[in-house]
C-alpha positions as CSV (number, residue, x, y, z in Angstrom):
1,M,0.0,0.0,0.0
2,S,1.4,3.4,-1.0
3,A,2.0,6.2,1.5
4,N,-0.8,8.3,-0.1
5,N,-3.2,5.4,0.2
6,K,-2.3,5.0,3.9
7,K,-2.9,8.7,4.5
8,L,-6.2,8.5,2.8
9,Q,-7.2,5.5,4.8
10,L,-6.3,7.3,8.0
11,R,-8.2,10.4,7.0
12,T,-11.4,8.6,5.8
13,P,-13.1,8.3,9.3
14,G,-12.4,12.0,9.9
15,L,-13.7,13.0,6.5
16,R,-16.9,11.0,7.1
17,L,-17.5,12.5,10.5
18,L,-16.8,16.0,9.2
19,A,-19.2,15.5,6.3
20,A,-21.9,14.0,8.5
21,C,-21.8,16.8,11.1
22,A,-21.5,19.6,8.5
23,L,-24.5,18.1,6.6
24,A,-26.6,18.0,9.8
25,V,-25.8,21.6,10.7
26,A,-26.4,22.7,7.1
27,V,-29.8,21.0,7.1
28,L,-30.8,22.6,10.4
29,G,-29.5,26.0,9.2
30,L,-31.6,25.8,6.0
31,W,-34.6,24.8,8.1
32,H,-34.2,27.9,10.3
33,G,-33.8,29.8,7.1
34,L,-37.5,29.3,6.7
35,D,-38.0,31.3,9.9
36,V,-35.8,34.0,8.5
37,R,-38.0,34.1,5.4
38,D,-41.2,34.3,7.4
39,G,-39.8,37.2,9.5
40,I,-38.8,39.0,6.3
41,A,-42.2,38.5,4.8
42,R,-43.7,40.4,7.7
43,T,-41.4,43.4,7.5
44,G,-39.8,43.5,4.0
45,N,-36.3,43.7,5.4
46,R,-34.8,41.7,2.6
47,F,-31.2,42.6,3.6
48,L,-31.6,39.9,6.3
49,Y,-31.4,37.3,3.5
50,G,-27.9,38.4,2.8
51,W,-27.0,38.6,6.5
52,Y,-28.3,35.2,7.3
53,G,-26.6,33.8,4.1
54,A,-23.3,35.4,5.3
55,A,-23.6,33.9,8.8
56,F,-24.5,30.5,7.2
57,V,-21.5,30.5,4.9
58,W,-19.2,31.7,7.7
59,G,-20.4,28.9,10.0
60,M,-20.0,26.2,7.4
61,G,-16.6,27.5,6.5
62,L,-15.7,27.4,10.2
63,L,-16.9,23.8,10.3
64,A,-14.8,22.9,7.3
65,A,-11.7,24.6,8.7
66,S,-12.0,23.3,12.2
67,G,-12.9,19.8,11.0
68,W,-9.8,19.7,8.8
69,L,-7.6,20.8,11.6
70,L,-9.1,18.7,14.3
71,L,-10.2,15.5,12.5
72,I,-8.0,15.1,9.4
73,R,-4.7,16.9,9.4
74,K,-4.2,16.9,13.1
75,Q,-0.8,18.5,12.9
76,W,-1.7,21.7,14.7
77,S,-1.6,21.8,18.5
78,L,-4.8,22.4,20.3
79,E,-3.8,25.9,21.3
80,R,-3.3,26.9,17.7
81,V,-6.6,25.4,16.7
82,F,-8.2,27.2,19.6
83,V,-7.1,30.6,18.2
84,V,-8.8,29.8,14.9
85,C,-12.0,28.6,16.5
86,S,-12.2,31.3,19.2
87,L,-11.8,34.1,16.7
88,A,-14.1,32.6,14.1
89,L,-16.9,31.8,16.5
90,G,-16.4,35.0,18.4
91,V,-16.9,37.1,15.2
92,L,-20.0,35.1,14.4
93,F,-21.5,35.6,17.9
94,A,-20.5,39.3,17.8
95,A,-22.3,39.7,14.5
96,V,-25.5,37.9,15.4
97,L,-25.8,39.1,19.0
98,P,-25.4,42.9,18.4
99,P,-23.4,45.4,20.4
100,L,-24.6,46.2,23.9
101,S,-26.8,43.0,24.0
102,A,-24.6,41.1,26.4
103,P,-25.2,41.2,30.2
104,D,-24.4,44.7,31.5
105,E,-22.6,45.4,28.3
106,V,-23.8,49.0,28.1
107,A,-22.2,49.8,31.4
108,H,-19.0,48.1,30.3
109,Y,-19.1,50.0,27.0
110,I,-19.3,53.4,28.7
111,S,-16.6,52.4,31.2
112,A,-14.3,51.5,28.3
113,Y,-15.2,54.8,26.6
114,Q,-14.1,56.6,29.7
115,V,-10.7,54.8,29.6
116,S,-10.5,55.7,25.9
117,N,-11.0,59.3,26.8
118,R,-8.0,59.1,29.1
119,L,-5.9,57.3,26.5
120,M,-6.6,60.1,24.1
121,G,-5.8,62.9,26.6
122,K,-9.4,64.1,26.6
123,T,-11.6,65.0,29.6
124,A,-13.0,61.6,30.7
125,A,-16.2,62.8,32.5
126,D,-18.0,66.0,33.6
127,E,-18.1,67.4,37.1
128,D,-20.9,65.0,38.0
129,G,-18.9,62.0,37.0
130,R,-20.9,61.3,33.8
131,V,-18.7,60.1,30.9
132,L,-18.3,62.4,27.9
133,I,-18.8,60.8,24.5
134,R,-18.9,61.9,20.9
135,A,-22.3,63.5,20.1
136,Q,-22.6,61.1,17.2
137,D,-22.4,58.1,19.6
138,A,-25.3,59.3,21.9
139,W,-27.9,57.5,19.8
140,V,-26.8,54.0,20.8
141,E,-28.0,54.5,24.4
142,D,-31.0,56.6,23.4
143,L,-32.8,55.1,20.4
144,E,-36.0,57.0,21.0
145,D,-34.1,60.4,21.2
146,V,-35.6,61.4,24.5
147,L,-32.4,62.4,26.3
148,A,-30.7,65.8,25.9
149,D,-27.1,65.5,24.7
150,D,-26.0,68.1,27.2
151,G,-27.1,65.9,30.1
152,S,-29.9,68.2,31.2
153,G,-32.4,65.3,31.3
154,R,-35.4,64.1,29.3
155,T,-37.0,66.0,26.4
156,S,-40.0,63.6,26.3
157,D,-42.1,61.5,28.6
158,R,-41.2,58.4,26.6
159,D,-38.8,55.8,28.0
160,S,-35.3,55.8,26.5
161,A,-34.1,52.6,24.8
162,V,-30.5,51.2,24.5
163,L,-29.3,49.4,21.3
164,G,-29.3,45.7,21.8
165,Q,-31.1,45.5,25.1
166,M,-34.0,43.8,23.2
167,V,-32.7,42.1,20.1
168,T,-35.2,42.3,17.2
169,Q,-35.3,42.9,13.5
170,Y,-35.4,46.6,14.4
171,T,-32.0,46.2,16.1
172,Y,-30.5,44.8,12.9
173,G,-32.1,47.6,11.0
174,E,-30.5,50.2,13.3
175,I,-27.1,48.6,12.9
176,R,-27.5,48.5,9.1
177,G,-28.5,52.1,8.9
178,G,-26.2,53.4,11.7
179,G,-29.0,54.9,13.7
180,K,-29.0,58.6,13.9
181,A,-25.5,58.7,12.4
182,A,-27.0,57.7,9.1
183,E,-29.2,60.8,9.1
184,A,-26.4,63.2,9.4
185,P,-24.3,64.5,6.5
186,G,-21.3,62.2,5.9
187,G,-22.8,59.6,8.3
188,G,-23.4,55.9,7.8
189,N,-23.1,52.7,9.7
190,F,-19.3,52.7,9.8
191,A,-18.5,56.3,8.8
192,A,-18.1,59.0,11.3
193,V,-20.3,62.1,11.4
194,S,-18.4,65.3,10.8
195,G,-18.0,67.7,13.7
196,D,-16.5,67.6,17.1
197,G,-19.6,67.7,19.2
198,V,-19.6,66.2,22.7
199,A,-22.5,64.6,24.6
200,V,-23.0,63.4,28.1
201,S,-23.7,59.7,28.7
202,Y,-26.5,58.8,31.0
203,Q,-25.1,55.4,31.7
204,P,-23.0,55.1,34.9
205,A,-19.5,53.8,34.5
206,V,-18.4,50.7,36.5
207,H,-16.1,51.5,39.4
208,T,-13.2,49.1,39.0
209,T,-9.6,49.0,37.7
210,P,-9.1,50.6,34.3
211,L,-7.1,47.6,33.3
212,A,-10.3,45.6,33.1
213,Y,-11.2,47.8,30.1
214,A,-7.8,48.1,28.5
215,P,-8.5,45.9,25.4
216,Q,-11.9,47.4,24.7
217,A,-10.6,51.0,25.2
218,V,-7.8,50.4,22.8
219,G,-10.3,49.3,20.2
220,I,-12.6,52.3,20.8
221,T,-9.6,54.6,20.7
222,L,-8.5,53.1,17.4
223,A,-12.0,53.5,16.0
224,R,-12.1,57.2,17.0
225,A,-8.6,57.8,15.6
226,L,-9.7,56.2,12.3
227,G,-12.8,58.3,12.2
228,L,-15.2,55.4,12.4
229,G,-18.9,55.8,13.2
230,S,-20.7,54.4,16.2
231,I,-21.2,50.9,14.8
232,G,-17.6,50.6,13.8
233,L,-16.6,51.9,17.2
234,L,-18.7,49.3,19.0
235,F,-17.5,46.4,16.9
236,L,-13.9,47.4,17.1
237,G,-14.1,47.5,20.9
238,R,-15.7,44.1,20.9
239,L,-13.0,42.8,18.5
240,F,-10.1,43.9,20.7
241,N,-11.7,42.2,23.7
242,L,-12.0,39.0,21.7
243,L,-8.4,39.3,20.5
244,F,-7.3,39.7,24.1
245,Y,-9.2,36.7,25.3
246,T,-8.0,34.5,22.4
247,G,-4.4,35.5,23.0
248,M,-4.7,34.8,26.7
249,G,-6.4,31.5,26.0
250,Y,-3.5,30.5,23.7
251,L,-1.0,31.4,26.5
252,T,-3.1,29.5,29.0
253,M,-3.2,26.3,27.0
254,R,0.5,26.5,26.3
255,R,1.2,26.8,30.0
256,M,-1.1,23.9,31.0
257,P,0.8,20.7,31.8
258,F,-2.4,18.7,31.2
259,G,-6.1,19.4,30.5
260,K,-5.7,21.7,27.5
261,E,-8.8,20.1,26.0
262,V,-10.9,21.2,29.0
263,V,-9.8,24.8,28.7
264,F,-10.6,24.6,25.0
265,G,-14.0,23.1,25.8
266,V,-14.9,25.8,28.3
267,G,-14.0,28.4,25.7
268,L,-16.5,26.8,23.3
269,L,-19.5,27.1,25.6
270,P,-22.2,29.5,24.2
271,M,-22.1,31.6,27.3
272,T,-18.3,32.0,27.1
273,L,-18.6,33.0,23.4
274,N,-21.4,35.4,24.3
275,L,-19.2,37.2,26.8
276,V,-15.9,37.2,25.0
277,S,-17.5,38.6,21.8
278,S,-18.8,41.6,23.9
279,M,-17.2,44.5,25.7
280,S,-17.8,42.8,29.1
281,Y,-15.0,42.9,31.7
282,D,-15.9,39.3,32.4
283,V,-13.3,38.7,29.6
284,M,-10.6,40.0,31.9
285,I,-11.8,37.8,34.7
286,L,-12.1,34.7,32.5
287,A,-8.6,35.2,31.0
288,M,-6.8,36.0,34.2
289,T,-8.3,33.2,36.3
290,A,-7.6,30.7,33.5
291,Y,-4.0,31.8,33.2
292,F,-3.5,31.9,37.0
293,T,-4.8,28.3,37.1
294,A,-2.5,27.3,34.3
295,V,0.6,28.7,36.0
296,C,-0.3,27.1,39.3
297,L,-0.8,23.7,37.7
298,D,2.4,24.1,35.7
299,L,4.4,24.9,38.8
300,A,2.7,22.1,40.8
301,Y,3.1,19.3,38.3
302,R,5.7,20.0,35.7
303,A,8.2,22.7,36.6
304,E,11.2,21.7,38.7
305,R,11.3,24.9,40.7
306,V,9.4,28.2,41.2
307,R,11.3,31.1,39.7
308,L,11.0,34.7,40.8
309,L,9.4,35.5,37.4
310,D,6.6,33.0,38.2
311,V,5.8,34.6,41.5
312,A,5.8,38.0,39.8
313,V,3.3,36.7,37.2
314,L,1.0,35.3,39.8
315,A,1.1,38.6,41.8
316,L,0.4,40.6,38.6
317,V,-2.5,38.4,37.6
318,M,-4.0,38.7,41.1
319,A,-3.6,42.5,41.1
320,V,-5.3,42.9,37.7
321,M,-8.1,40.4,38.2
322,G,-8.9,41.0,41.9
323,P,-10.5,44.4,41.7
324,C,-12.9,43.2,39.0
325,K,-14.7,40.8,41.3
326,M,-12.9,40.3,44.6
327,V,-14.7,36.9,45.3
328,Y,-12.4,35.3,42.7
329,G,-9.4,36.1,44.9
330,V,-10.0,32.7,46.4
331,I,-8.2,31.2,43.4
332,A,-5.0,32.2,45.3
333,G,-5.6,29.0,47.2
334,L,-4.5,27.1,44.1
335,C,-0.9,28.1,45.0
336,L,-1.1,25.6,47.8
337,L,-1.0,22.9,45.2
338,I,2.6,23.8,44.6
339,P,5.1,21.8,46.9
340,V,7.0,24.0,49.3
341,K,10.3,22.4,48.2
342,K,9.9,24.0,44.7
343,F,10.1,27.4,46.3
344,G,13.4,26.5,48.0
345,G,12.1,26.3,51.5
346,W,9.5,27.8,53.8
347,G,11.1,31.2,53.9
348,R,10.9,31.7,50.2
349,W,7.4,30.2,50.2
350,L,6.2,32.8,52.8
351,L,7.8,35.6,50.7
352,A,6.0,34.4,47.6
353,A,2.7,34.1,49.4
354,A,3.1,37.6,50.8
355,A,3.8,38.9,47.3
356,V,0.8,37.3,45.7
357,L,-1.6,38.1,48.5
358,G,-0.1,41.6,49.0
359,A,-0.6,42.4,45.4
360,F,-4.2,41.4,45.6
361,A,-4.8,43.4,48.9
362,L,-3.0,46.5,47.5
363,A,-5.1,46.5,44.4
364,M,-8.3,46.1,46.4
365,L,-7.2,48.9,48.7
366,V,-6.4,51.3,45.8
367,V,-9.4,50.5,43.6
368,N,-12.2,49.1,45.8
369,S,-11.7,50.4,49.3
370,Q,-14.6,52.9,49.0
371,T,-16.9,50.2,47.5
372,V,-16.1,47.8,50.3
373,A,-16.6,50.5,52.9
374,L,-20.0,51.4,51.3
375,Y,-21.3,47.8,51.5
376,T,-20.0,47.0,54.9
377,G,-20.7,50.3,56.6
378,I,-24.4,51.1,55.8
379,Q,-26.8,49.8,58.4
380,D,-30.1,50.6,56.6
381,R,-29.5,49.3,53.1
382,H,-32.0,49.9,50.3
383,V,-32.1,47.7,47.2
384,I,-32.8,50.2,44.4
385,W,-34.1,47.8,41.7
386,A,-36.7,46.3,44.1
387,D,-37.4,49.6,46.0
388,E,-37.3,47.6,49.2
389,P,-35.1,47.3,52.3
390,G,-32.0,45.1,51.9
391,Y,-29.7,43.3,54.3
392,S,-26.8,45.0,56.0
393,F,-23.3,43.5,56.4
394,A,-23.6,43.5,60.2
395,Q,-27.0,41.8,60.0
396,L,-25.7,39.0,57.8
397,I,-22.5,38.5,59.8
398,H,-24.6,38.0,63.0
399,S,-27.1,35.8,61.3
400,P,-25.2,32.8,59.8
401,L,-28.2,30.5,59.8
402,L,-30.1,33.1,57.7
403,V,-27.2,33.2,55.2
404,L,-27.1,29.4,55.0
405,K,-30.8,29.2,54.6
406,M,-30.8,31.7,51.7
407,C,-27.8,29.9,50.0
408,Y,-29.6,26.6,50.3
409,S,-32.9,28.0,49.0
410,T,-31.0,29.5,46.0
411,L,-29.4,26.2,45.1
412,V,-32.7,24.3,45.4
413,W,-34.8,26.8,43.5
414,Q,-32.2,28.2,41.1
415,G,-29.8,25.3,40.7
416,A,-31.0,24.2,37.3
417,E,-31.1,27.8,36.1
418,L,-27.5,28.4,37.3
419,F,-26.4,25.2,35.5
420,S,-28.1,26.2,32.3
421,G,-26.9,29.8,32.5
422,M,-23.3,28.7,32.9
423,I,-23.5,26.7,29.7
424,G,-25.5,29.4,27.8
425,G,-29.2,28.7,28.4
426,S,-30.1,32.4,27.9
427,L,-27.9,34.5,25.7
428,G,-27.9,38.2,24.9
429,N,-29.0,40.3,27.8
430,M,-30.1,37.1,29.7
431,D,-32.9,36.9,27.1
432,P,-34.9,33.6,27.6
433,V,-36.0,33.8,23.9
434,L,-32.4,33.9,22.6
435,N,-31.7,30.6,24.2
436,T,-29.6,27.5,23.7
437,P,-32.0,24.5,23.4
438,Y,-31.8,22.5,26.6
439,I,-30.9,19.3,24.7
440,I,-27.8,21.2,23.4
441,V,-27.1,22.5,27.0
442,L,-27.0,18.9,28.2
443,G,-25.0,17.8,25.2
444,L,-22.3,20.4,25.8
445,A,-22.2,19.6,29.5
446,F,-21.8,15.9,28.7
447,I,-19.0,16.6,26.2
448,L,-17.2,18.8,28.7
449,L,-17.5,16.0,31.3
450,M,-16.1,13.5,28.8
451,L,-13.2,15.8,28.1
452,A,-12.4,15.9,31.8
453,L,-12.3,12.1,32.2
454,R,-9.1,10.2,32.3
455,K,-8.0,8.5,29.0
456,P,-6.4,5.1,28.8
457,G,-2.7,5.3,29.8
458,E,-3.1,8.8,31.2
459,S,-1.5,9.2,34.7
460,L,-3.4,11.0,37.4
461,K,-1.6,14.2,38.5
462,I,-4.1,15.6,41.1
463,S,-4.1,13.5,44.3
464,G,-7.2,12.8,46.4
465,G,-6.3,15.4,48.9
466,Q,-5.6,18.0,46.3
467,R,-8.9,17.2,44.6
468,V,-10.7,17.9,47.9
469,W,-8.8,21.2,48.3
470,I,-9.9,22.3,44.8
471,W,-13.5,21.5,45.7
472,V,-13.2,23.6,48.9
473,I,-11.9,26.5,46.9
474,C,-14.8,26.2,44.5
475,L,-17.3,26.0,47.3
476,I,-15.8,29.0,49.1
477,C,-16.0,31.0,45.8
478,L,-19.6,30.0,45.3
479,G,-20.5,30.9,48.9
480,A,-18.7,34.3,48.4
481,L,-20.6,34.9,45.2
482,M,-24.0,34.2,46.9
483,F,-23.1,36.2,50.0
484,S,-22.1,39.3,47.9
485,M,-25.4,39.2,45.9
486,L,-27.3,38.6,49.1
487,L,-25.8,41.8,50.5
488,A,-25.9,43.9,47.3
489,W,-28.9,42.8,45.3
490,T,-31.4,40.9,47.5
491,P,-34.4,42.5,49.3
492,V,-35.4,41.1,52.6
493,S,-38.7,39.9,51.1
494,A,-37.0,37.5,48.7
495,S,-37.1,33.8,49.4
496,F,-33.8,33.2,47.7
497,I,-30.7,35.2,46.7
498,Q,-31.3,37.5,43.7
499,G,-28.8,38.3,41.0
500,V,-26.7,35.1,41.1
501,Q,-26.0,34.0,37.5
502,G,-24.6,30.9,36.0
503,R,-21.9,32.9,34.1
504,Y,-20.3,33.7,37.4
505,L,-19.3,30.0,37.7
506,L,-17.3,30.0,34.5
507,P,-13.9,31.2,35.9
508,L,-13.6,28.1,38.2
509,L,-15.1,25.6,35.8
510,P,-11.8,24.4,34.2
511,I,-10.1,23.5,37.4
512,F,-13.3,22.0,38.8
513,A,-13.7,19.9,35.7
514,L,-10.1,18.7,35.9
515,S,-10.6,17.7,39.5
516,L,-13.2,15.2,38.4
517,K,-10.5,13.1,36.7
518,N,-10.2,9.8,38.5
519,D,-9.2,6.1,38.2
520,R,-12.8,4.8,38.3
521,L,-14.1,6.5,35.2
522,V,-12.0,6.1,32.1
523,R,-13.0,7.3,28.6
524,T,-12.2,4.6,26.1
525,D,-13.7,6.1,22.9
526,C,-14.1,9.4,21.1
527,D,-10.8,11.3,21.3
528,D,-10.6,14.9,22.4
529,R,-10.6,16.4,18.9
530,K,-13.8,14.7,17.9
531,L,-15.5,15.9,21.1
532,L,-14.3,19.5,20.5
533,F,-15.5,19.4,16.9
534,G,-18.9,18.3,18.2
535,M,-19.0,21.4,20.4
536,I,-18.2,23.6,17.5
537,C,-21.0,22.1,15.5
538,M,-23.4,22.8,18.3
539,D,-22.2,26.4,18.6
540,V,-22.7,27.1,14.9
541,Y,-26.2,25.6,15.1
542,V,-27.1,27.7,18.2
543,I,-26.1,31.0,16.7
544,L,-27.8,30.3,13.4
545,R,-31.0,29.4,15.3
546,I,-30.7,32.6,17.3
547,F,-30.5,34.7,14.1
548,S,-33.7,33.1,12.9
549,V,-35.4,33.8,16.2
550,V,-34.4,37.4,16.0
551,C,-35.9,37.6,12.6
552,L,-39.2,36.5,13.9
553,R,-39.2,39.3,16.5
554,V,-40.9,42.2,14.8
């Protein structure tokens, strides 16, 4: 048998799987194309045919490319394939789920805009702390044109509307036309409006470290320097956030001593893709926690010794990530997986621990000291969104049984929703209509579990005691998340904690999944690359289906 015949014989199973999966996704995509047609028939927005066609072709091209790299050629490392898939899927999700549609994205957008102002040497905000923006960009947070650009208040009794908060055909139409920018001379969906007018944003900026918005701010700054319009600015801010996440994902997977496929799989979850294709600062949290985990695992199970550079990297990551959401500071406990002897003794271990924890504490002191004082000092708290009294810090500290009861009730009543939300049950602005079908949620979770299981011949790195410690860290983080939302977001009349979302569990999902690897369950079929390709197929189906659902919203 010739060498070419041998190669063809080896590639045939991969070609068959690629063809079968691509055909299934194509059939489903064409089926949902009928929904697109029905939606267009009701509004006459025929441009959506072209948009859906472009999304369909992009998705099928992605399946062909990823299938070739994962199933047939197999010469690229997983981290290189991750870069291709993360960027391609991220662009697709960013196009279908429009700007400002992700959870809290409008707040993250205006926060990144504020950082962009500082990068450009402009006045970041007015005397009241409201962010200053280009006048041509004001329409994205005021679609009904009821807010005065000078910040003086409403000009009408109608409610204002933000682009992307409710994703409908109208949203796509606004993006195509560029909103109010299209009505101005020289305007358009990507071209800037002439003039140097300044407006005041009515959206409050997030009080956190500016580093959380560095990627988005660079994209926004570049868009302003190039003279792009509002839509170009929004998409460029999203693109730079996606590029940052993808780059950090590549570095994370390179540093991982094992479990690269699990990190890859978590990056393919619809909720992850929804976040990383937006301007959310969750991207910084996901990227930093994943890289911190990779460094700890590398030092614990592969490196011969801990270098000064390694300690500096761990301290830097904690300083950047900590102020975003302080509850994730518990991942510092992963450093305890590293044997003391690799530091060169207890003295150097203590110095390293002081450096890492000190960097976290200093960052919290500089950035979040006022916020912490606000939440811990007020005795009579008022939950604004519910217009009801809330819990005080002192009240919760002195009522541990109440805290435990609320945490238990939350897990009982909201556990399924947290699980679904972590995978991507409701995308966009937590929109239950823009959902991932539950069968797909279960399928993705099952594949992620399969990726975490031990393969034949694979040695176990994480011991039983270390596995328990990882579970303790995850439990503490979950408890801290629920306690923070009980304090900040829950009225006293609620029967369970409000505001806890499944996406908050994503940062610790990779290490938790890796801790499930054991000797009793061994995966004997379906290699990692086939499973990852299956997740990519599901992602393409999910986003094409969401496009069709949006077209039916008129």
